[in-house]
C-alpha positions in Angstrom: -104.1 22.7 -14.4 -101.2 20.3 -14.9 -98.1 19.9 -13.0 -96.0 20.3 -15.9 -97.4 23.6 -16.6 -97.1 25.1 -12.7 -93.1 24.0 -13.8 -93.0 26.0 -17.0 -94.5 28.7 -15.1 -92.0 28.5 -12.3 -89.1 28.0 -14.6 -90.3 31.3 -16.5 -90.2 33.8 -13.7 -86.8 32.4 -12.2 -85.5 33.0 -15.6 -87.2 36.2 -16.0 -85.6 37.2 -12.9 -82.0 35.9 -13.5 -82.2 37.9 -16.7 -83.0 41.0 -14.9 -80.4 40.6 -12.6 -77.9 39.9 -14.9 -78.7 42.9 -16.9 -78.9 45.4 -13.8 -74.8 43.0 -12.6 -73.7 44.2 -16.4 -74.7 47.6 -15.9 -73.0 48.0 -12.6 -70.0 46.1 -14.2 -69.9 48.3 -16.6 -69.9 51.1 -14.3 -67.3 50.2 -12.2 -64.5 49.4 -15.4 -65.3 53.1 -16.1 -64.2 53.9 -12.3 -61.2 52.4 -12.5 -60.0 53.2 -16.1 -60.8 57.2 -14.4 -58.7 55.8 -11.4 -55.8 54.2 -13.6 -55.3 57.3 -16.0 -55.2 59.6 -12.9 -52.4 57.2 -11.4 -50.2 57.2 -14.8 -50.5 61.1 -14.7 -48.9 61.3 -11.3 -46.4 58.6 -12.0 -45.4 60.6 -15.3 -45.1 63.8 -13.2 -43.3 62.3 -10.6 -41.1 60.6 -13.2 -40.3 64.7 -14.8 -39.6 65.7 -11.1 -37.2 62.9 -10.5 -35.1 63.5 -14.2 -34.9 67.4 -13.3 -34.0 67.0 -9.8 -31.2 64.3 -11.2 -30.5 66.9 -13.8 -29.7 69.6 -11.6 -27.8 67.6 -8.5 -25.5 66.0 -10.6 -23.4 69.3 -11.4 -23.7 70.4 -8.1 -22.2 66.9 -6.8 -19.5 67.2 -9.6 -18.9 70.8 -8.2 -18.3 69.9 -4.6 -16.4 67.0 -5.7 -14.2 69.7 -7.9 -14.2 72.1 -4.9 -13.0 69.3 -2.3 -10.2 68.2 -4.2 -9.3 71.8 -4.9 -8.7 72.7 -1.2 -7.5 69.4 -0.4 -4.8 70.6 -3.5 -3.9 73.7 -2.1 -3.1 72.1 1.5 
């Protein structure tokens, strides 16, 4: 067996090894991107819920603050 044939066999083995590793890496990357997608969807839903809650609190507190200010003006005017 010549050295060229040995070199071809060695290179073929390493190429096959790298190909298998690349396939495994791609499968893992796809799995990680799916997990990231579910996490971002969950975070987006939580942000929307917090935004809705903040809007509801803002809509409720505005009339209460206005009523307090009107009450304080009336009480100051009576004094």
